[in-house]
C-alpha positions as CSV (number, residue, x, y, z in Angstrom):
1,M,-49.8,11.3,93.0
2,Q,-48.6,12.1,89.3
3,A,-48.2,8.7,88.5
4,E,-52.0,8.0,89.4
5,A,-53.4,10.6,87.3
6,S,-51.4,9.7,84.1
7,Q,-52.2,5.7,84.2
8,S,-56.1,7.4,85.0
9,Q,-56.1,9.3,81.5
10,D,-54.3,6.4,80.1
11,V,-57.2,4.5,81.0
12,A,-59.8,7.2,80.0
13,A,-57.4,7.2,76.8
14,L,-57.7,3.6,76.5
15,M,-61.8,3.0,77.3
16,D,-62.4,6.4,74.5
17,S,-60.4,3.7,71.5
18,L,-62.0,0.4,72.9
19,G,-65.5,2.6,72.6
20,R,-65.1,4.1,68.9
21,A,-63.5,0.8,68.4
22,A,-66.9,-1.2,69.1
23,V,-69.2,1.5,67.4
24,G,-67.8,0.5,64.5
25,A,-67.7,-3.3,64.8
26,A,-70.8,-2.9,65.8
27,R,-71.6,-1.5,62.4
28,A,-69.9,-4.2,60.4
29,L,-71.5,-6.3,62.3
30,A,-74.9,-5.4,61.3
31,R,-74.0,-5.8,57.8
32,A,-72.6,-9.3,58.1
33,S,-74.2,-12.1,56.8
34,T,-75.1,-15.1,59.4
35,A,-72.3,-17.0,58.0
36,T,-69.6,-14.1,58.3
37,K,-70.7,-14.3,62.1
38,N,-70.8,-17.8,62.7
39,A,-67.0,-17.9,61.2
40,A,-66.0,-15.5,62.8
41,L,-67.2,-16.5,66.2
42,A,-65.9,-20.2,65.7
43,A,-62.0,-18.2,64.9
44,A,-62.5,-16.9,68.7
45,A,-63.9,-19.7,70.0
46,A,-60.8,-21.4,68.5
47,E,-58.4,-19.0,69.8
48,I,-59.4,-18.8,73.1
49,R,-58.7,-22.7,73.2
50,K,-55.4,-22.4,71.6
51,Q,-54.6,-19.9,74.3
52,R,-55.7,-21.5,77.3
53,D,-52.4,-21.5,79.1
54,A,-51.5,-18.3,79.0
55,I,-55.4,-17.5,79.8
56,L,-55.1,-19.7,83.3
57,A,-51.4,-18.5,84.0
58,A,-52.7,-14.5,83.7
59,N,-55.9,-15.6,85.7
60,R,-54.1,-17.4,88.4
61,S,-52.2,-14.5,88.7
62,D,-55.3,-12.2,88.7
63,L,-57.0,-14.5,91.7
64,Q,-53.5,-14.0,93.7
65,A,-54.4,-10.1,93.1
66,A,-57.7,-10.5,94.3
67,R,-57.2,-12.5,97.9
68,Q,-54.5,-9.9,98.6
69,R,-57.2,-7.3,98.1
70,E,-59.3,-9.6,100.1
71,L,-61.8,-10.1,97.7
72,S,-65.0,-12.2,99.0
73,A,-65.8,-16.0,98.3
74,A,-68.1,-15.2,95.6
75,L,-66.1,-12.6,94.2
76,L,-63.1,-15.0,93.8
77,D,-65.0,-18.0,92.3
78,R,-66.6,-15.5,89.8
79,L,-63.6,-14.8,88.9
80,A,-61.6,-18.2,88.5
81,L,-61.3,-20.6,85.8
82,D,-60.0,-23.8,86.0
83,E,-59.8,-27.0,83.6
84,N,-64.0,-26.8,82.6
85,R,-64.6,-23.4,82.6
86,P,-65.0,-21.9,80.0
87,W,-63.1,-24.0,77.6
88,Q,-66.5,-24.9,76.0
89,V,-67.5,-22.1,74.6
90,G,-68.0,-22.4,70.9
91,S,-68.9,-26.1,70.9
92,K,-71.7,-28.2,70.5
93,K,-71.1,-29.4,74.1
94,S,-72.0,-25.6,75.2
95,R,-74.8,-25.2,72.9
96,R,-78.5,-26.4,74.5
């Protein structure tokens, strides 16, 4: 019981920290030029593609845990990543 309370406090502290960082990032983003924003998006997309194998491995673990919790097929489908999604992010193919 005490471990759960501690974990809950850790999550709350993490969320507070992430929220504060997001506010700061939003201010910086509001002042950034279009070229800077585009470069940041391209770098983020490249990093996602670079980390593909690790992301897929983590997703398999998440899916296994979700199945053990008996989540619905619809939720499992939303959670699932595969060889086709979302790796086109940031590419010309994904722009319509």
